[in-house]
N, C-alpha and C positions, 0 to 999 in steps of 0.2 A: 780436593778433600771430599771424601764421600762419607755419608752418614749411614750407619747400619743400625737398624732398630733390632737389637738382640732379643728384646722381649717378644717381638713378632715371630722370630725364628725358633723360639723355645718350644719344646714338646708340650703337648697338652697335659693337664694334670691327670693323675691316675684316678680311676673310678674309686668310689668309697668301698671299704672292705665289706664283705657280705656279713649279714647279721650272724651273731654267734661266733665270730672269728676271734674274739678276745681283744680286739683293738677298740680303744675308746673313740667315740664319735666326738669330734671337737665342736660341732654345731648341732646339738640335738634338737630335733623338731618334736612335734607332738607325738610322732610315732616312736620316739626314743625316750619317752618320759619314764622316770622312775616311779613305780607303783608301790605305794605304802599305805598302811592303815594310819589313821590319825594317831593311834597309840604308838605305832612304830616310828612315826615322824617325831613325836614328842620325845621318845627314847633316844633317837638319833641326835636330837638337839641337846639333850641333857649331857651327852658326853663332851660338849663344848662349853659347859658351864664351869669355867676355870676356877671361880672362887667358891663354888658349891652353895650359893645362896638361893638356888631354886628359881632364879630369874635369868633371862637371857639379855645381855647388854648388846649394844651395837657392835662393839669390838668382838664379842664372842660369836655373834651372828655373821660378822664379816669373815671370821676364821672358818666357820662352817661352810659358808658360801664359797670361799676360796678353795677349800679342800675338795669341794664337789667339782671344781674345775670351771666355775663360772667366770666370765669376764666382768670387770667393773664391780668386784665383790664389795668394795667399800660403799659405792653408790647404792647398790641393791640392798645392802644391810641397812643403810640409812633410811631408804624408802620403806623397807619392811618394818623397822621399829616405829617410824613415824605413822604408818598406817595401822599397825597393830596396837600400839601403846595408847589406850583410850584415856588413861589418867595423866598422861604426859610427864611421867617421872623418869623417862629415859630407859626403861627396862620393860621387857615383855614378861609379865607375871603369869602365873598359872591360870588365872581367870581370863587373861587376854590371849591365851594360846590359840583359841579357836580363830581369832582374827589373823594370827600368823599362819595358821594352817590354810586359810582362804588365800592369803597373799602368796604363799608358797605354791599353791596350785595354779594361780593365775600368772605369777611373774617369775617364779624360780624353776619351773619345769617339772614339778612333782605332780603325780596323779594320786590324789588322796581318795581312798575308797573307804566306805563306811565299815566294812568288815572283810574278813578273809574271803576271797573269791575262789571257788573251786572250778575246775574245768569239767564240764559235763558233756557227755556225748550227745550229738544232735538228736538221736532217736529216743533218748531216755525221757525227755520231758513231754513228748507228744503222745506217748502210749500207743503209737502205731508202729507196725513193723513194715520194713521195706521188703517187697517180694522180688 
């Protein structure tokens, strides 16, 4: 009786798709982070406020995290509410939203910028011309 390790004979995995190909990256690293302003992030979260009370619960945050495609959405939502909820009422209120923004940048893969960034040409800021 011979033993054949089929997993050793399998073909190697295909390389990741090129950027801009429209396919979703399953394991986004820092180079694939979603860039938003703090206001855009808060607006994105408000769409998951199911009961419309202006607060984000752990269940609502879990749904937002799950829709983003994150693994272990329940655990991440629990950690996010625990870290952001300073008065320990189980919800992230409007006054605690900055804590959630910080958590989202560190733990959820968002890149939160202070305002809209525009792309400037390299020569425009220096005032010098290339000859």
